[in-house]
C-alpha positions as CSV (number, residue, x, y, z in Angstrom):
1,M,99.4,90.2,71.5
2,L,97.0,93.0,70.5
3,S,98.3,95.1,67.6
4,L,97.1,98.6,68.0
5,P,96.3,100.8,64.9
6,P,99.3,101.4,62.6
7,G,102.1,103.2,64.3
8,K,100.4,102.8,67.7
9,G,102.3,99.7,69.0
10,A,101.1,96.5,70.6
11,L,100.0,95.1,74.0
12,R,100.7,91.7,75.4
13,Y,97.7,90.2,77.3
14,V,96.7,87.0,79.0
15,V,93.1,85.7,79.3
16,E,92.2,83.1,82.0
17,G,89.1,81.5,83.3
18,R,85.7,81.5,81.5
19,P,85.9,81.8,77.7
20,L,85.6,85.3,76.4
21,S,82.5,84.4,74.4
22,A,80.7,83.4,77.6
23,A,81.9,86.5,79.4
24,S,80.6,88.8,76.7
25,S,77.4,87.1,75.9
26,A,76.0,85.6,79.2
27,P,72.7,87.3,80.3
28,S,73.1,89.7,83.2
29,S,70.6,87.7,85.2
30,S,72.7,84.6,85.1
31,V,74.3,83.6,88.4
32,S,77.4,82.6,86.5
33,A,77.6,85.9,84.6
34,A,80.1,87.5,87.0
35,P,81.6,90.5,85.2
36,P,85.0,89.9,83.6
37,V,87.9,91.1,85.7
38,V,90.8,93.2,84.3
39,L,94.0,93.6,86.4
40,V,96.4,96.4,85.6
41,H,99.9,96.1,87.0
42,D,102.1,98.8,88.6
43,G,105.0,100.9,87.2
44,L,107.7,98.5,88.4
45,T,106.8,95.0,87.3
46,D,104.4,93.4,84.8
47,H,101.2,91.3,84.7
48,H,102.9,88.6,86.8
49,V,102.5,90.7,89.9
50,W,98.9,89.3,89.9
51,D,100.1,85.7,89.5
52,E,98.6,84.5,92.9
53,V,95.4,86.5,92.5
54,A,94.3,85.9,88.9
55,P,93.9,82.1,89.1
56,V,91.6,82.3,92.1
57,L,89.4,84.9,90.5
58,A,89.4,83.0,87.3
59,A,87.7,80.0,88.9
60,D,84.3,81.6,88.2
61,R,84.9,84.4,85.7
62,T,87.1,85.7,82.9
63,V,90.2,87.4,84.0
64,V,92.4,89.6,81.7
65,R,95.9,90.8,82.5
66,Y,98.2,92.8,80.2
67,D,101.6,94.4,80.1
68,L,101.6,98.2,79.8
69,R,103.7,99.6,77.0
70,G,107.4,99.2,77.8
71,F,106.7,96.6,80.5
72,G,107.0,92.8,80.4
73,Q,106.5,91.6,76.8
74,S,104.8,94.8,75.5
75,P,107.2,96.8,73.4
76,P,107.9,100.5,74.3
77,P,105.9,103.1,72.4
78,D,107.3,104.7,69.2
79,G,104.9,107.6,69.3
80,P,102.3,109.4,71.6
81,F,99.9,107.1,73.5
82,E,97.5,107.4,76.4
83,E,97.0,104.6,78.9
84,V,93.2,104.9,79.2
85,A,92.9,104.7,75.4
86,D,95.1,101.6,75.4
87,L,92.9,99.9,78.0
88,A,89.7,100.8,76.0
89,A,91.3,99.4,72.8
90,L,92.1,96.2,74.6
91,L,88.5,95.8,76.0
92,D,87.1,96.6,72.5
93,H,89.4,94.0,71.0
94,L,88.3,91.4,73.5
95,G,84.6,92.3,73.1
96,L,84.2,93.3,76.8
97,A,81.7,96.1,77.2
98,R,81.7,96.3,81.1
99,V,84.2,94.9,83.6
100,N,85.4,94.9,87.2
101,L,88.7,96.8,87.1
102,A,91.6,96.6,89.5
103,G,95.0,98.3,89.4
104,L,98.1,98.4,91.5
105,S,100.1,101.7,92.0
106,W,100.4,103.4,88.6
107,G,97.9,100.7,87.3
108,G,95.6,101.9,90.1
109,R,95.7,105.4,88.7
110,I,95.0,104.1,85.2
111,A,92.0,102.2,86.6
112,V,90.7,105.3,88.3
113,E,91.1,107.4,85.2
114,F,89.5,104.7,83.1
115,A,86.5,104.6,85.4
116,L,86.2,108.4,85.3
117,T,86.5,108.5,81.5
118,H,84.3,105.5,80.8
119,P,82.0,105.1,83.9
120,E,79.5,103.0,81.8
121,R,82.2,100.3,81.4
122,V,83.2,99.7,85.0
123,S,81.0,97.7,87.4
124,A,83.4,97.8,90.3
125,L,86.7,99.4,90.9
126,A,89.8,98.6,93.0
127,A,93.0,100.6,93.3
128,F,95.8,99.4,95.5
129,S,98.6,101.9,96.4
130,P,97.4,104.5,93.8
131,P,99.3,107.7,93.3
132,W,97.4,111.0,93.8
133,P,98.3,113.6,91.1
134,G,99.9,116.7,92.5
135,F,100.5,115.2,95.9
136,D,103.0,117.1,98.0
137,R,105.8,114.5,98.2
138,S,107.8,114.1,101.3
139,P,111.6,114.8,101.3
140,E,112.1,111.0,101.3
141,L,110.2,110.5,98.1
142,R,111.9,113.4,96.5
143,A,115.3,111.9,97.5
144,Y,114.2,108.6,95.9
145,D,113.3,110.4,92.6
146,A,116.6,112.1,92.6
147,A,118.6,108.9,93.2
148,E,116.8,107.1,90.5
149,G,117.3,110.0,88.1
150,T,121.0,110.2,88.8
151,A,121.4,106.4,88.2
152,L,119.5,106.5,85.0
153,A,121.3,109.6,83.7
154,A,124.6,107.7,84.4
155,G,123.3,104.7,82.5
156,D,123.6,102.6,85.6
157,L,120.6,100.3,85.5
158,D,121.8,98.1,88.3
159,A,121.9,101.1,90.7
160,A,118.5,102.3,89.5
161,V,117.1,98.8,90.2
162,E,118.5,98.8,93.7
163,V,117.1,102.2,94.5
164,N,113.6,101.0,93.4
165,L,113.8,97.7,95.3
166,D,114.8,99.6,98.4
167,M,111.9,102.1,98.2
168,W,109.1,99.9,96.9
169,L,109.9,96.4,98.1
170,R,111.7,96.8,101.3
171,G,110.1,100.2,102.1
172,P,110.7,102.4,105.2
173,A,109.3,100.1,107.8
174,R,111.3,96.9,107.7
175,P,114.9,95.5,107.2
176,W,115.9,93.5,104.1
177,S,115.9,90.4,106.4
178,A,112.1,90.7,106.6
179,V,111.7,90.5,102.8
180,P,111.5,87.0,101.3
181,P,114.4,86.5,98.8
182,A,111.9,85.0,96.3
183,L,110.0,88.3,96.2
184,I,113.2,90.2,95.4
185,S,114.0,87.8,92.6
186,R,110.5,88.1,91.1
187,V,110.6,91.9,91.0
188,R,114.2,92.4,89.9
189,A,114.0,91.3,86.2
190,P,110.7,93.0,85.2
191,L,111.9,96.1,87.1
192,R,115.0,96.2,85.0
193,T,113.0,96.0,81.8
194,A,110.7,98.8,83.0
195,L,113.6,101.1,83.9
196,A,115.4,100.4,80.6
197,N,112.2,101.5,78.8
198,Q,111.2,104.3,81.1
199,P,112.7,107.3,79.2
200,T,110.9,106.2,76.0
201,V,107.6,105.6,77.8
202,E,107.8,108.9,79.6
203,A,108.7,110.8,76.4
204,H,105.6,109.5,74.6
205,S,103.0,109.2,77.4
206,Q,100.1,111.7,77.2
207,P,98.3,113.1,80.3
208,G,95.1,111.4,81.5
209,T,91.8,112.9,82.5
210,A,91.5,115.9,84.8
211,L,88.1,114.8,86.1
212,P,88.1,114.7,89.9
213,A,87.9,111.4,91.8
214,T,84.7,112.7,93.5
215,A,83.0,112.0,90.2
216,L,83.4,108.2,90.6
217,T,80.2,106.3,91.2
218,S,81.0,102.6,91.0
219,P,81.7,100.6,94.2
220,T,85.3,101.2,94.9
221,L,88.0,99.6,97.0
222,I,91.1,101.5,97.9
223,G,93.9,99.4,99.3
224,A,96.8,100.7,101.5
225,G,99.8,98.6,102.5
226,A,100.7,99.4,106.1
227,L,104.4,98.9,105.3
228,D,104.4,101.2,102.3
229,T,105.9,104.7,102.3
230,P,103.8,107.2,104.4
231,D,103.2,109.2,101.2
232,F,101.3,106.4,99.6
233,V,99.4,105.6,102.7
234,S,98.3,109.2,102.8
235,M,97.3,109.1,99.1
236,A,95.1,106.1,99.8
237,H,93.3,108.0,102.5
238,H,92.9,110.9,100.0
239,Y,91.2,108.6,97.6
240,A,89.0,107.0,100.2
241,T,87.9,110.4,101.4
242,A,87.3,111.9,98.0
243,I,85.4,109.0,96.4
244,P,81.8,108.8,97.8
245,T,81.5,105.1,97.1
246,A,85.0,104.1,98.4
247,T,86.0,101.7,101.1
248,L,89.5,101.9,102.5
249,V,91.1,98.5,103.2
250,P,94.4,98.3,105.0
251,F,96.8,95.4,104.5
252,P,98.9,95.2,107.6
253,T,101.6,92.8,106.3
254,A,102.1,94.4,102.9
255,G,104.2,97.3,101.5
256,H,103.7,98.9,98.1
257,L,103.2,95.8,96.0
258,I,100.1,94.5,97.9
259,P,99.0,91.7,95.5
260,L,102.5,90.3,95.5
261,E,102.8,90.3,99.3
262,A,99.2,89.6,100.5
263,P,97.4,87.8,97.6
264,A,94.9,85.9,99.7
265,A,93.9,89.2,101.5
266,V,93.6,90.9,98.1
267,V,91.3,88.3,96.8
268,A,89.1,88.5,99.9
269,A,88.9,92.3,99.6
270,L,88.1,92.1,95.9
271,R,85.3,89.6,96.5
272,G,83.9,92.1,99.0
273,V,83.2,94.6,96.3
274,G,81.8,92.2,93.8
275,F,84.9,90.8,91.9
């Protein structure tokens, strides 16, 4: 657990693979000196969404995962905070000057904003299902937002969980019978924690950078799940078009939570951009 400055909270993190001392001190010319990897989860689950990806990457490098504030084992904030500043504090705490950075959904947006704010600290970037700020949402996505808001306003966490599972795990392109029950079980508990803390997180979260995605210069992978909502497929295309160094990779068998549904394909795609 990383304790942030007084009054700033704490972050739960996990380190796997090569020791941190080796990751931060190995010479850049060393074959074994692959940059450390940092994996940022989405706005629904926690660091476990990367459970099938992290151990494979950790076979030859350091891999760091953490729970965002109010998710998993990281407590919700008790004052203003900013996600990019939290990530920078974590890297400083671990002694990691430069990393390969990957994020899923909201974590993908955090990864993009970190790379825009601290380009010298990112060797390669990957964003799976990232949201595009200001995107003109479809009626379906607006209806989801309204249904979630109604459930939370009524104090009905169970209903809010079901609304989110239906939108982000089942999605618009398949019946529930096509979703493995094990995936539903894996998402349900962390999703409930996230929703319970959501009002507090949103009340204290500060806006990120206004720098345009066109300013990104690191090799970038943008991942889109073919079974995701059309909004997020379109947003992935926006990123891939806007970022000069981006490659768009489709995942035909995955919805929104791509590393959970297609971990082997995610590892292969990450290896392709230097992870």
